[in-house]
N, C-alpha and C positions, 0 to 999 in steps of 0.2 A: 662826686666822690667816686674813687675807683673801688672795685671790689677787693683789690688787694691792699687797700689803705683804710682799714676799719675806723670808725668813729670812736673816739674815746671821751669820757666824761670825768672831770676831776672836780672835787670840791674846794673852793677857795674860802678859808675861814679868815675873816678880818678881825683886826684888834679892836677892843673896845675904845670908844671916844673918851678922851680925858684921862685915862689911866692905864698903866701897863697890865698886861695879862701875863701872869706868871705860870708858864708851862700850860697845862690843860686843866683849867679850873673846871669844877663841876658846874654845869649850867642847868638851872631848873626853870619851871615856869615863873617862879618868884623872882629869879635873878637875871632872866633873859634881856629884860629892858635895860637894866643897869650895864649890860655887856654889849648893847647895840653899838655899832660903829658909826662914826660921823658920816653924814651924808655926802660931803665932799670926798671922803675916802672911797665910799661906795661908788660915786660917779667917776672918780679917777680910774679905779680898777676896771669898771665895766668898760669905760671908753677905751682903755689901753688893750684889754683883750678883744674888743670888738675890732679895733684897728688892726690887731694881729691875725684876724680872720676866725676867732672863735665865736660861737654863739653863746651869750651870757644869760643865764636865768635871772629872775628877779631875786632880790635878798630874801631869804627866809631866816629870821632870827639873827644870826651872826655870820651866815655864809650864803654863797650862791654857787652855781656851777659853771664851768666852762666846758663847751663840747666842740670838738673839732677832729679832723683827721689825724691819724697817728703822726703823720709827717709834720703837721703843725706843731705837735707836742715835741717831737724830736728837734725841730727848727728851734723852738723857744727854749726848751730845758736840756737839750743834748741827748742823743740816741742812748747813751749809758745810763741816763737818769731814769729810764723806762724799764728797769729790770727789777725783779723781786715783787713780793706782796707781803703785807700791805705796802703801800708806797708812798713816801713823802717827797715831792719834788723840790729841788734846790731854788732858792729864791734869789742867788747871787747874780743871775743873768737878767733879772728884772730891773726896769729903771728904779732909781732910788725912791721916787715919790709914790711907786707902787709897793716896793718891798717893805718900806717902813710901815705900811698900814696893813700888810698881810701877815697873818700869824702863821699860816701853813696852807700849802696846796696838796691835796692827797687823793689818792685812788682808794676805794674801798676793797677789801679783800674779797675774792670770789666766794660765794657760798660753797660750803663743803658737802653739798647735796645737790640732787637734780641733774640735768643733762650735763654731759662734759665732765662730770666728776668721776674720778677712777673708782 
């Protein structure tokens, strides 16, 4: 990785197996098992992003993360998709077998405290 191409990490939220997810449902310790994605969907998403050069974390609940250089995110999602905070990346450039099992891919907003905060 070049110094001028920082690594970014985004959260990939997967759809629950066997039922639609309407918007952002509240997920609790009691409901997380019912919201778990299908293992085939988890594998398809992991394999796709690994093939595209991202590091993929293990599934935690209903999501995992993808990490890679900014250039990889720009290539995958378009440079204009990486503006603003918080940020939800477009899914329309993903293959259908991936986009139909992904609810959202997001970056978290930077904290409004600590180093680098005005």
